[in-house]
Each structure stands twice: as structure tokens, then as C-alpha cells.
LUMTITOR-135672 format. One record per residue (C-alpha): x, z, y; residue in three letters; residue number from 0. Coordinates in steps of 0.05 Angstrom, whole numbers, padded with zeros to 5 digits. Example, Ala and Ser with C-alpha at 12.3 -4.5 7.8 and 13.67 -1.06 7.14 Angstrom:
# LUMTITOR-135672
+--------+--------+--------+------+-----+
!      u !      w !      v ! code ! pos !
+--------+--------+--------+------+-----+
!  00246 !  00156 ! -00090 !  ALA !   0 !
!  00273 !  00143 ! -00021 !  SER !   1 !
+--------+--------+--------+------+-----+
END
This chain:
# LUMTITOR-135672
+--------+--------+--------+------+-----+
!      u !      w !      v ! code ! pos !
+--------+--------+--------+------+-----+
! -00979 !  00704 ! -02394 !  MET !   0 !
! -00983 !  00638 ! -02416 !  VAL !   1 !
! -00935 !  00606 ! -02472 !  LEU !   2 !
! -00901 !  00544 ! -02438 !  GLU !   3 !
! -00853 !  00493 ! -02476 !  THR !   4 !
! -00793 !  00488 ! -02410 !  LEU !   5 !
! -00727 !  00470 ! -02406 !  THR !   6 !
! -00667 !  00511 ! -02383 !  GLY !   7 !
! -00676 !  00482 ! -02312 !  ASN !   8 !
! -00748 !  00482 ! -02313 !  TYR !   9 !
! -00753 !  00553 ! -02326 !  ALA !  10 !
! -00714 !  00568 ! -02257 !  VAL !  11 !
! -00761 !  00522 ! -02229 !  ALA !  12 !
! -00816 !  00557 ! -02250 !  THR !  13 !
! -00777 !  00632 ! -02228 !  ALA !  14 !
! -00763 !  00607 ! -02172 !  VAL !  15 !
! -00845 !  00583 ! -02149 !  LYS !  16 !
! -00863 !  00647 ! -02181 !  LEU !  17 !
! -00815 !  00691 ! -02132 !  ALA !  18 !
! -00851 !  00653 ! -02065 !  ARG !  19 !
! -00794 !  00627 ! -02054 !  VAL !  20 !
! -00792 !  00592 ! -01974 !  LYS !  21 !
! -00731 !  00554 ! -01969 !  ALA !  22 !
! -00701 !  00511 ! -02023 !  VAL !  23 !
! -00638 !  00466 ! -02011 !  SER !  24 !
! -00588 !  00430 ! -02070 !  ALA !  25 !
! -00551 !  00360 ! -02071 !  TYR !  26 !
! -00554 !  00335 ! -02140 !  PRO !  27 !
! -00512 !  00341 ! -02191 !  ILE !  28 !
! -00517 !  00334 ! -02266 !  THR !  29 !
! -00543 !  00373 ! -02305 !  PRO !  30 !
! -00575 !  00412 ! -02243 !  GLN !  31 !
! -00613 !  00359 ! -02210 !  THR !  32 !
! -00676 !  00373 ! -02249 !  THR !  33 !
! -00682 !  00437 ! -02229 !  ILE !  34 !
! -00689 !  00412 ! -02149 !  VAL !  35 !
! -00733 !  00359 ! -02173 !  GLU !  36 !
! -00778 !  00401 ! -02212 !  LYS !  37 !
! -00785 !  00441 ! -02141 !  ILE !  38 !
! -00796 !  00382 ! -02104 !  ALA !  39 !
! -00848 !  00358 ! -02149 !  GLU !  40 !
! -00885 !  00420 ! -02147 !  MET !  41 !
! -00883 !  00421 ! -02071 !  ILE !  42 !
! -00897 !  00356 ! -02055 !  GLU !  43 !
! -00965 !  00363 ! -02112 !  SER !  44 !
! -00984 !  00424 ! -02060 !  GLY !  45 !
! -00968 !  00476 ! -02120 !  GLU !  46 !
! -00914 !  00508 ! -02087 !  PHE !  47 !
! -00906 !  00535 ! -02013 !  ASP !  48 !
! -00839 !  00520 ! -01995 !  ALA !  49 !
! -00790 !  00482 ! -01952 !  GLU !  50 !
! -00740 !  00423 ! -01987 !  MET !  51 !
! -00686 !  00427 ! -01941 !  ILE !  52 !
! -00642 !  00350 ! -01958 !  ARG !  53 !
! -00566 !  00348 ! -01943 !  VAL !  54 !
! -00508 !  00313 ! -01960 !  GLU !  55 !
! -00466 !  00361 ! -01995 !  SER !  56 !
! -00467 !  00424 ! -02040 !  GLU !  57 !
! -00421 !  00456 ! -01977 !  HIS !  58 !
! -00487 !  00441 ! -01940 !  SER !  59 !
! -00535 !  00462 ! -01986 !  ALA !  60 !
! -00514 !  00534 ! -01983 !  LEU !  61 !
! -00496 !  00531 ! -01915 !  ALA !  62 !
! -00575 !  00510 ! -01901 !  ALA !  63 !
! -00593 !  00568 ! -01951 !  VAL !  64 !
! -00554 !  00619 ! -01913 !  TYR !  65 !
! -00587 !  00598 ! -01850 !  GLY !  66 !
! -00654 !  00600 ! -01887 !  ALA !  67 !
! -00649 !  00674 ! -01914 !  ALA !  68 !
! -00606 !  00688 ! -01841 !  SER !  69 !
! -00681 !  00681 ! -01814 !  GLY !  70 !
! -00709 !  00736 ! -01856 !  GLY !  71 !
! -00733 !  00677 ! -01917 !  LEU !  72 !
! -00733 !  00686 ! -01988 !  ARG !  73 !
! -00680 !  00622 ! -02010 !  ALA !  74 !
! -00653 !  00586 ! -02069 !  PHE !  75 !
! -00610 !  00526 ! -02090 !  THR !  76 !
! -00573 !  00500 ! -02144 !  ALA !  77 !
! -00514 !  00474 ! -02171 !  THR !  78 !
! -00459 !  00460 ! -02220 !  SER !  79 !
! -00391 !  00450 ! -02233 !  SER !  80 !
! -00358 !  00400 ! -02181 !  HIS !  81 !
! -00408 !  00419 ! -02130 !  GLY !  82 !
! -00405 !  00497 ! -02134 !  LEU !  83 !
! -00329 !  00484 ! -02126 !  LEU !  84 !
! -00340 !  00449 ! -02060 !  TYR !  85 !
! -00397 !  00507 ! -02040 !  MET !  86 !
! -00337 !  00560 ! -02048 !  HIS !  87 !
! -00319 !  00573 ! -01982 !  GLU !  88 !
! -00395 !  00582 ! -01965 !  MET !  89 !
! -00399 !  00641 ! -02028 !  LEU !  90 !
! -00350 !  00683 ! -01984 !  TRP !  91 !
! -00391 !  00679 ! -01922 !  TRP !  92 !
! -00467 !  00688 ! -01952 !  VAL !  93 !
! -00432 !  00747 ! -01996 !  ALA !  94 !
! -00391 !  00778 ! -01932 !  GLY !  95 !
! -00450 !  00769 ! -01884 !  SER !  96 !
! -00492 !  00810 ! -01941 !  ARG !  97 !
! -00549 !  00764 ! -01946 !  ILE !  98 !
! -00589 !  00753 ! -02007 !  PRO !  99 !
! -00600 !  00694 ! -02042 !  VAL ! 100 !
! -00603 !  00667 ! -02106 !  VAL ! 101 !
! -00567 !  00605 ! -02138 !  MET ! 102 !
! -00578 !  00581 ! -02210 !  ALA ! 103 !
! -00504 !  00556 ! -02235 !  VAL ! 104 !
! -00511 !  00497 ! -02294 !  VAL ! 105 !
! -00444 !  00512 ! -02322 !  THR ! 106 !
! -00406 !  00457 ! -02327 !  ARG ! 107 !
! -00332 !  00432 ! -02342 !  THR ! 108 !
! -00285 !  00421 ! -02290 !  ILE ! 109 !
! -00238 !  00352 ! -02286 !  GLY ! 110 !
! -00194 !  00320 ! -02296 !  PRO ! 111 !
! -00213 !  00297 ! -02348 !  PRO ! 112 !
! -00292 !  00273 ! -02326 !  TRP ! 113 !
! -00330 !  00319 ! -02368 !  ASN ! 114 !
! -00415 !  00339 ! -02347 !  ILE ! 115 !
! -00413 !  00382 ! -02423 !  TRP ! 116 !
! -00419 !  00455 ! -02414 !  THR ! 117 !
! -00361 !  00513 ! -02411 !  ASP ! 118 !
! -00360 !  00576 ! -02360 !  HIS ! 119 !
! -00296 !  00548 ! -02314 !  SER ! 120 !
! -00342 !  00541 ! -02257 !  ASP ! 121 !
! -00374 !  00601 ! -02253 !  VAL ! 122 !
! -00327 !  00650 ! -02276 !  MET ! 123 !
! -00277 !  00614 ! -02213 !  GLY ! 124 !
! -00324 !  00652 ! -02167 !  GLN ! 125 !
! -00315 !  00726 ! -02193 !  ARG ! 126 !
! -00282 !  00752 ! -02125 !  ASP ! 127 !
! -00333 !  00719 ! -02083 !  THR ! 128 !
! -00372 !  00780 ! -02080 !  GLY ! 129 !
! -00434 !  00747 ! -02110 !  TRP ! 130 !
! -00472 !  00775 ! -02166 !  LEU ! 131 !
! -00466 !  00737 ! -02240 !  ILE ! 132 !
! -00503 !  00746 ! -02292 !  THR ! 133 !
! -00510 !  00685 ! -02360 !  PHE ! 134 !
! -00570 !  00669 ! -02394 !  SER ! 135 !
! -00566 !  00669 ! -02473 !  GLU ! 136 !
! -00645 !  00623 ! -02480 !  ASN ! 137 !
! -00691 !  00601 ! -02429 !  ASN ! 138 !
! -00738 !  00660 ! -02427 !  GLN ! 139 !
! -00673 !  00707 ! -02399 !  GLU ! 140 !
! -00662 !  00644 ! -02346 !  ALA ! 141 !
! -00736 !  00656 ! -02324 !  LEU ! 142 !
! -00738 !  00719 ! -02326 !  ASP ! 143 !
! -00672 !  00730 ! -02304 !  GLU ! 144 !
! -00680 !  00697 ! -02239 !  THR ! 145 !
! -00745 !  00735 ! -02228 !  LEU ! 146 !
! -00695 !  00799 ! -02236 !  LYS ! 147 !
! -00640 !  00775 ! -02188 !  LEU ! 148 !
! -00681 !  00763 ! -02126 !  PHE ! 149 !
! -00707 !  00842 ! -02137 !  ARG ! 150 !
! -00639 !  00859 ! -02140 !  VAL ! 151 !
! -00603 !  00817 ! -02094 !  THR ! 152 !
! -00656 !  00850 ! -02054 !  GLU ! 153 !
! -00647 !  00926 ! -02059 !  ASP ! 154 !
! -00631 !  00959 ! -01996 !  GLU ! 155 !
! -00561 !  00996 ! -02036 !  SER ! 156 !
! -00543 !  00924 ! -02059 !  VAL ! 157 !
! -00557 !  00873 ! -02003 !  TYR ! 158 !
! -00510 !  00820 ! -02036 !  LEU ! 159 !
! -00532 !  00747 ! -02070 !  PRO ! 160 !
! -00531 !  00721 ! -02133 !  GLY ! 161 !
! -00519 !  00672 ! -02179 !  ILE ! 162 !
! -00563 !  00659 ! -02248 !  VAL ! 163 !
! -00523 !  00620 ! -02300 !  SER ! 164 !
! -00550 !  00574 ! -02354 !  LEU ! 165 !
! -00505 !  00538 ! -02403 !  ASP ! 166 !
! -00511 !  00460 ! -02395 !  ALA ! 167 !
! -00554 !  00418 ! -02438 !  PHE ! 168 !
! -00547 !  00476 ! -02489 !  ILE ! 169 !
! -00607 !  00513 ! -02446 !  LEU ! 170 !
! -00609 !  00459 ! -02380 !  SER ! 171 !
! -00637 !  00405 ! -02417 !  HIS ! 172 !
! -00669 !  00439 ! -02476 !  THR ! 173 !
! -00736 !  00459 ! -02486 !  SER ! 174 !
! -00761 !  00522 ! -02513 !  GLU ! 175 !
! -00823 !  00569 ! -02513 !  PRO ! 176 !
! -00824 !  00610 ! -02455 !  VAL ! 177 !
! -00873 !  00666 ! -02429 !  ASP ! 178 !
! -00886 !  00649 ! -02356 !  VAL ! 179 !
! -00909 !  00710 ! -02329 !  PRO ! 180 !
! -00982 !  00707 ! -02284 !  ASP ! 181 !
! -00974 !  00709 ! -02205 !  GLN ! 182 !
! -01001 !  00778 ! -02199 !  GLU ! 183 !
! -00948 !  00805 ! -02248 !  VAL ! 184 !
! -00896 !  00775 ! -02204 !  VAL ! 185 !
! -00918 !  00799 ! -02140 !  ASP ! 186 !
! -00922 !  00870 ! -02176 !  ALA ! 187 !
! -00849 !  00863 ! -02195 !  PHE ! 188 !
! -00818 !  00830 ! -02125 !  LEU ! 189 !
! -00834 !  00869 ! -02063 !  PRO ! 190 !
! -00821 !  00845 ! -01997 !  GLN ! 191 !
! -00765 !  00820 ! -01977 !  ARG ! 192 !
! -00716 !  00857 ! -01942 !  ARG ! 193 !
! -00639 !  00850 ! -01920 !  GLN ! 194 !
! -00595 !  00887 ! -01866 !  PRO ! 195 !
! -00622 !  00847 ! -01800 !  TYR ! 196 !
! -00648 !  00777 ! -01789 !  VAL ! 197 !
! -00636 !  00731 ! -01739 !  PHE ! 198 !
! -00694 !  00717 ! -01692 !  ARG ! 199 !
! -00707 !  00664 ! -01630 !  ALA ! 200 !
! -00691 !  00700 ! -01563 !  GLY ! 201 !
! -00654 !  00761 ! -01596 !  ASP ! 202 !
! -00580 !  00743 ! -01587 !  PRO ! 203 !
! -00541 !  00769 ! -01647 !  MET ! 204 !
! -00454 !  00754 ! -01661 !  ILE ! 205 !
! -00448 !  00739 ! -01731 !  MET ! 206 !
! -00368 !  00734 ! -01767 !  GLY ! 207 !
! -00331 !  00725 ! -01707 !  ASN ! 208 !
! -00250 !  00756 ! -01693 !  VAL ! 209 !
! -00265 !  00833 ! -01697 !  PRO ! 210 !
! -00227 !  00879 ! -01646 !  ARG ! 211 !
! -00202 !  00913 ! -01713 !  ASP ! 212 !
! -00171 !  00876 ! -01773 !  LEU ! 213 !
! -00185 !  00937 ! -01813 !  LYS ! 214 !
! -00262 !  00902 ! -01810 !  TRP ! 215 !
! -00245 !  00851 ! -01850 !  ASN ! 216 !
! -00218 !  00903 ! -01900 !  MET ! 217 !
! -00280 !  00954 ! -01888 !  ARG ! 218 !
! -00326 !  00887 ! -01903 !  VAL ! 219 !
! -00294 !  00871 ! -01972 !  ARG ! 220 !
! -00295 !  00949 ! -01993 !  GLU ! 221 !
! -00374 !  00950 ! -01976 !  GLU ! 222 !
! -00382 !  00891 ! -02028 !  ILE ! 223 !
! -00345 !  00923 ! -02075 !  HIS ! 224 !
! -00385 !  00988 ! -02069 !  ARG ! 225 !
! -00455 !  00956 ! -02067 !  ALA ! 226 !
! -00421 !  00920 ! -02125 !  MET ! 227 !
! -00415 !  00986 ! -02157 !  GLU ! 228 !
! -00493 !  01007 ! -02143 !  ARG ! 229 !
! -00517 !  00938 ! -02165 !  ALA ! 230 !
! -00513 !  00970 ! -02233 !  LYS ! 231 !
! -00563 !  01029 ! -02232 !  LYS ! 232 !
! -00610 !  00980 ! -02193 !  VAL ! 233 !
! -00602 !  00921 ! -02248 !  ILE ! 234 !
! -00618 !  00968 ! -02303 !  GLU ! 235 !
! -00679 !  00996 ! -02255 !  GLU ! 236 !
! -00705 !  00923 ! -02250 !  ALA ! 237 !
! -00698 !  00918 ! -02333 !  ASP ! 238 !
! -00735 !  00967 ! -02340 !  GLU ! 239 !
! -00795 !  00952 ! -02305 !  LEU ! 240 !
! -00796 !  00895 ! -02318 !  TRP ! 241 !
! -00803 !  00919 ! -02385 !  GLY ! 242 !
! -00863 !  00962 ! -02367 !  ARG ! 243 !
! -00900 !  00894 ! -02338 !  LEU ! 244 !
! -00884 !  00843 ! -02386 !  THR ! 245 !
! -00863 !  00879 ! -02450 !  GLY ! 246 !
! -00795 !  00846 ! -02444 !  ARG ! 247 !
! -00725 !  00873 ! -02442 !  ARG ! 248 !
! -00663 !  00832 ! -02455 !  HIS ! 249 !
! -00618 !  00904 ! -02438 !  GLY ! 250 !
! -00577 !  00908 ! -02370 !  GLY ! 251 !
! -00504 !  00899 ! -02357 !  LEU ! 252 !
! -00506 !  00881 ! -02430 !  THR ! 253 !
! -00537 !  00880 ! -02499 !  GLU ! 254 !
! -00513 !  00908 ! -02567 !  CYS ! 255 !
! -00535 !  00870 ! -02628 !  TYR ! 256 !
! -00525 !  00918 ! -02687 !  LYS ! 257 !
! -00472 !  00961 ! -02666 !  CYS ! 258 !
! -00503 !  01023 ! -02689 !  GLY ! 259 !
! -00459 !  01028 ! -02759 !  ASP ! 260 !
! -00405 !  00972 ! -02731 !  ALA ! 261 !
! -00333 !  00973 ! -02740 !  LYS ! 262 !
! -00317 !  00907 ! -02724 !  TYR ! 263 !
! -00338 !  00881 ! -02656 !  PHE ! 264 !
! -00356 !  00808 ! -02623 !  ILE ! 265 !
! -00357 !  00806 ! -02548 !  VAL ! 266 !
! -00383 !  00742 ! -02515 !  GLY ! 267 !
! -00423 !  00712 ! -02455 !  VAL ! 268 !
! -00476 !  00662 ! -02442 !  GLY ! 269 !
! -00514 !  00626 ! -02493 !  ALA ! 270 !
! -00463 !  00622 ! -02550 !  TRP ! 271 !
! -00488 !  00692 ! -02563 !  THR ! 272 !
! -00546 !  00672 ! -02600 !  GLY ! 273 !
! -00495 !  00627 ! -02652 !  ASP ! 274 !
! -00458 !  00695 ! -02649 !  MET ! 275 !
! -00518 !  00739 ! -02668 !  LYS ! 276 !
! -00522 !  00690 ! -02730 !  GLU ! 277 !
! -00453 !  00706 ! -02748 !  ALA ! 278 !
! -00463 !  00777 ! -02740 !  VAL ! 279 !
! -00519 !  00773 ! -02795 !  ASP ! 280 !
! -00485 !  00714 ! -02840 !  TYR ! 281 !
! -00413 !  00771 ! -02840 !  LEU ! 282 !
! -00462 !  00831 ! -02851 !  ARG ! 283 !
! -00507 !  00794 ! -02908 !  SER ! 284 !
! -00448 !  00751 ! -02937 !  SER ! 285 !
! -00390 !  00806 ! -02935 !  PHE ! 286 !
! -00415 !  00867 ! -02921 !  GLY ! 287 !
! -00364 !  00874 ! -02857 !  LEU ! 288 !
! -00399 !  00923 ! -02807 !  LYS ! 289 !
! -00397 !  00864 ! -02745 !  VAL ! 290 !
! -00429 !  00890 ! -02687 !  GLY ! 291 !
! -00441 !  00837 ! -02615 !  LEU ! 292 !
! -00434 !  00859 ! -02545 !  VAL ! 293 !
! -00464 !  00808 ! -02505 !  LYS ! 294 !
! -00445 !  00813 ! -02438 !  VAL ! 295 !
! -00502 !  00804 ! -02391 !  ARG ! 296 !
! -00462 !  00807 ! -02324 !  TYR ! 297 !
! -00402 !  00792 ! -02305 !  VAL ! 298 !
! -00408 !  00818 ! -02239 !  ARG ! 299 !
! -00417 !  00873 ! -02228 !  PRO ! 300 !
! -00373 !  00883 ! -02295 !  PHE ! 301 !
! -00402 !  00925 ! -02340 !  PRO ! 302 !
! -00335 !  00972 ! -02354 !  SER ! 303 !
! -00377 !  01031 ! -02372 !  GLU ! 304 !
! -00419 !  01005 ! -02424 !  ASP ! 305 !
! -00355 !  00968 ! -02459 !  LEU ! 306 !
! -00319 !  01034 ! -02463 !  ILE ! 307 !
! -00385 !  01063 ! -02491 !  LYS ! 308 !
! -00391 !  00998 ! -02538 !  TRP ! 309 !
! -00326 !  00997 ! -02563 !  LEU ! 310 !
! -00289 !  01064 ! -02563 !  ASN ! 311 !
! -00295 !  01070 ! -02630 !  ASN ! 312 !
! -00281 !  00997 ! -02654 !  ALA ! 313 !
! -00229 !  00989 ! -02716 !  HIS ! 314 !
! -00222 !  00920 ! -02678 !  SER ! 315 !
! -00257 !  00873 ! -02619 !  VAL ! 316 !
! -00246 !  00793 ! -02618 !  ILE ! 317 !
! -00273 !  00774 ! -02548 !  VAL ! 318 !
! -00293 !  00694 ! -02545 !  PHE ! 319 !
! -00293 !  00662 ! -02483 !  ASP ! 320 !
! -00303 !  00593 ! -02456 !  ARG ! 321 !
! -00256 !  00590 ! -02393 !  SER ! 322 !
! -00191 !  00607 ! -02390 !  ALA ! 323 !
! -00135 !  00635 ! -02343 !  SER ! 324 !
! -00076 !  00601 ! -02360 !  PRO ! 325 !
! -00017 !  00645 ! -02377 !  SER ! 326 !
! -00061 !  00711 ! -02395 !  VAL ! 327 !
! -00118 !  00688 ! -02433 !  GLY ! 328 !
! -00193 !  00685 ! -02418 !  GLY ! 329 !
! -00228 !  00726 ! -02354 !  PRO ! 330 !
! -00276 !  00766 ! -02403 !  LEU ! 331 !
! -00215 !  00778 ! -02446 !  TYR ! 332 !
! -00169 !  00801 ! -02377 !  ILE ! 333 !
! -00227 !  00840 ! -02365 !  GLU ! 334 !
! -00254 !  00872 ! -02427 !  THR ! 335 !
! -00178 !  00897 ! -02436 !  VAL ! 336 !
! -00167 !  00931 ! -02372 !  ALA ! 337 !
! -00234 !  00965 ! -02374 !  SER ! 338 !
! -00218 !  01001 ! -02440 !  LEU ! 339 !
! -00141 !  01006 ! -02421 !  THR ! 340 !
! -00159 !  01054 ! -02359 !  SER ! 341 !
! -00199 !  01087 ! -02402 !  ALA ! 342 !
! -00147 !  01106 ! -02450 !  GLY ! 343 !
! -00174 !  01066 ! -02506 !  VAL ! 344 !
! -00129 !  01034 ! -02554 !  ARG ! 345 !
! -00140 !  00984 ! -02607 !  LEU ! 346 !
! -00123 !  00917 ! -02625 !  PRO ! 347 !
! -00157 !  00858 ! -02585 !  ILE ! 348 !
! -00152 !  00792 ! -02593 !  LYS ! 349 !
! -00175 !  00726 ! -02551 !  ASN ! 350 !
! -00213 !  00668 ! -02579 !  VAL ! 351 !
! -00208 !  00622 ! -02526 !  LEU ! 352 !
! -00263 !  00560 ! -02552 !  ALA ! 353 !
! -00317 !  00506 ! -02529 !  GLY ! 354 !
! -00279 !  00498 ! -02470 !  ILE ! 355 !
! -00303 !  00423 ! -02447 !  ALA ! 356 !
! -00366 !  00420 ! -02486 !  GLY ! 357 !
! -00322 !  00425 ! -02549 !  VAL ! 358 !
! -00373 !  00442 ! -02601 !  ASP ! 359 !
! -00371 !  00524 ! -02633 !  VAL ! 360 !
! -00424 !  00532 ! -02687 !  THR ! 361 !
! -00447 !  00594 ! -02722 !  PRO ! 362 !
! -00401 !  00578 ! -02780 !  ALA ! 363 !
! -00347 !  00567 ! -02739 !  ASP ! 364 !
! -00357 !  00641 ! -02708 !  ILE ! 365 !
! -00363 !  00673 ! -02772 !  SER ! 366 !
! -00295 !  00633 ! -02805 !  ASN ! 367 !
! -00258 !  00654 ! -02742 !  VAL ! 368 !
! -00280 !  00726 ! -02746 !  VAL ! 369 !
! -00264 !  00733 ! -02819 !  LEU ! 370 !
! -00194 !  00704 ! -02819 !  LYS ! 371 !
! -00180 !  00755 ! -02764 !  SER ! 372 !
! -00206 !  00817 ! -02793 !  LEU ! 373 !
! -00170 !  00798 ! -02860 !  ASN ! 374 !
! -00105 !  00794 ! -02823 !  GLU ! 375 !
! -00124 !  00861 ! -02777 !  VAL ! 376 !
! -00142 !  00893 ! -02840 !  GLU ! 377 !
! -00072 !  00879 ! -02872 !  GLU ! 378 !
! -00027 !  00882 ! -02816 !  SER ! 379 !
! -00067 !  00928 ! -02771 !  GLY ! 380 !
! -00057 !  00881 ! -02711 !  SER ! 381 !
! -00066 !  00813 ! -02692 !  PHE ! 382 !
! -00008 !  00768 ! -02699 !  ARG ! 383 !
! -00030 !  00724 ! -02637 !  GLN ! 384 !
! -00065 !  00764 ! -02595 !  PRO ! 385 !
! -00094 !  00697 ! -02553 !  VAL ! 386 !
! -00111 !  00640 ! -02595 !  THR ! 387 !
! -00153 !  00569 ! -02580 !  TRP ! 388 !
! -00196 !  00538 ! -02630 !  PHE ! 389 !
! -00225 !  00478 ! -02630 !  TYR ! 390 !
! -00259 !  00479 ! -02681 !  GLY ! 391 !
! -00271 !  00471 ! -02763 !  GLY ! 392 !
! -00220 !  00516 ! -02807 !  GLU ! 393 !
+--------+--------+--------+------+-----+
END
């Protein structure tokens, strides 16, 4: 392995080259653009043997990748924010066709008002399309998870596309030391690409036509659901194999930080889980509070079993969301509550909506919110406001 200083976007581009992707298509949108710019540079210099397909929109970019992958090629695209919304129709078609494709989403606020900073509204809005969705805490995870996602999506028990998410500018444009694996390691990790069927010239095939029985449409959705459930085991196996090859494991669907003796839990997803780890350390060292963090690494498939396992005996839980579902709360909160409730777990749960539209949230902010909330729940046995909007500061 070689230690390189890479932005999150360059870490993803490097992983795409190491995965020996053969077809790339994308339309530029800030802050995703430097991923495909870097890939284009590597192709132009002869360092990377792939075809770059230039298109006029994000909808066409995913359509082009869909076509290339249907023809049997390992394919990749990347986008962000409004570009992802423009792709939304094609996300359903790729997943419904059971074609493995990997896409990087550099998470960015959706307007209005116009805004280029990070939150998770764009990618959380794709939860029901049938794509696997994983989040990165740092640039090393962005590289590693991109590679792992190719293996998981191309597993014969899965055959679904996947999104690797990284927070705009916090990861995409910030440089960190990244262990870049040797090509031989990646080749040992990624088997020959497979998919359920391949379109070939001279071999006619119909896909997506009007079915003779409407139950076909419903079966497609059920099969996606079952493949998503099977993906949980494949994700864990991929993480274990990656650990054996590189000495580096990030956890499968979740990572639990200082959970062994924890009574109070934070739940989060994305880059700010690094800030949450700092907050956990501070609350333990300064106040003796036994706080743990459940870092959700995959929101699809959703790790319900892991959350039940970690949170079953918690005194209370605070879920931080960087996107909102108006009138209900954050999506991570909603699905955490649903998972625990379905298992008969009853405990105080609070939702903190923060960092939306790029509003800065520091480790000190997180510590203050947790400290205030725990005082509240210890005094009264419950949270006075189950859903709170936090804008930073006191």
C-alpha cells in the first residue's frame, strides 16, 4: 500500500481506477465535479483504461451508465444535489432492472435558496429507489467503501446498484492521508464482474416492457426488498475479507464506538460521526457520562437488527439527522424508532435536526446538546421535545 494525501473526491476516483471500471459517465455539478475531472485526467494520460461518455445532463449520465452496464461493463457515475434529483427516474429503472452500478453522491443541500454546502437531503430522498446506500466518515472510508460496493452490488445474491455518499467539502475537498491499496490487493478482492443477464448484439432481448400480469411489477419490488435483506450478510462478508487483505475494517452495516459500557447513546451517519466521537470522549472524560455512538454506515439496507442489538438496554437515545422529513422528523430517527418499536424496545428517544443547509455543528455543540438532553431525561424520565431543531451555539 501507498500512503497518499487525497481529497475525498480523489479517493473515490482512485478507487474507481483500481476497480478496473470500463465505462464512466457524468455531468459536472459542484462539489462532485472533481471526481470525474480526475478520472478524465487519468483516462487521457493512459493511466486508466476506460471510456468516458460525455452527456448533456445527469439523467443522461445515469442512462448511459445503465446502458453500458447492461452490456456487461463495470460502470460508474457521480453526482450531487439537484443532479441526483434529475436522475431520480433512472435510479428506479436501474434498480428495477437489477443491474449492478456504483455511483458516488457528494451530499449537498437542495434549494431553494441556492446553496452548495452539505446536508443529507439529496441522498436520503433516494431511500426507496432500491439502491444500496452507504455513508463515509472520512476519505479512507470513501476509497474503501467504493471498492467494497462494487463487490457487494455484483454479488449474485444482491444484483442491485449502490451509492457511496460523502459530505460536500467536509470530505470532497478536504485532504487527508489515505492508504491506497496495491492493484494486486484489489484484484484479489474484486472477482470477475457478474450480473443476471447481458445485452449482446445479435441476441435480442426485451426489458421493461408492459407485463401481461400486473403482479410482475409487484414481484419486482418484492425481489428488490429480499435482495436488500440478503445484502446485509454480503456487506459483512465484504468488510471481513477487506480486513484480511488490508488490515483495515470499518464495520459492516454499523460501527459502535465505546458502546461496551454505554448507558446513553448517540446515533448518526456521515462525516460528522467523527465529531460525535470527539463529543463522546469529552463527555466521558469531563463528566463521567457513559456515552456511546452508533455510527450507521448503511441506510439501505437499514441495519434494524444492529440498532436493536446496540440500543436494547440503553437508558436513552439521541438521533442526529442532517435532513428532515417535514411533520415527522429526520429519516434516521424515523427508521430507528420503527426498528426499536417493532422489536418491543421502549425507551426515551430524541431527534436533533441539525447541520441542515451546511449550518456548522462542532463537537462542542454536540456535547452541549447531549449534556442538556441527558440532564432533562434524568430529571423527568423523558425528553420534553422528541424532535428539536438545533442551529448551533447554546
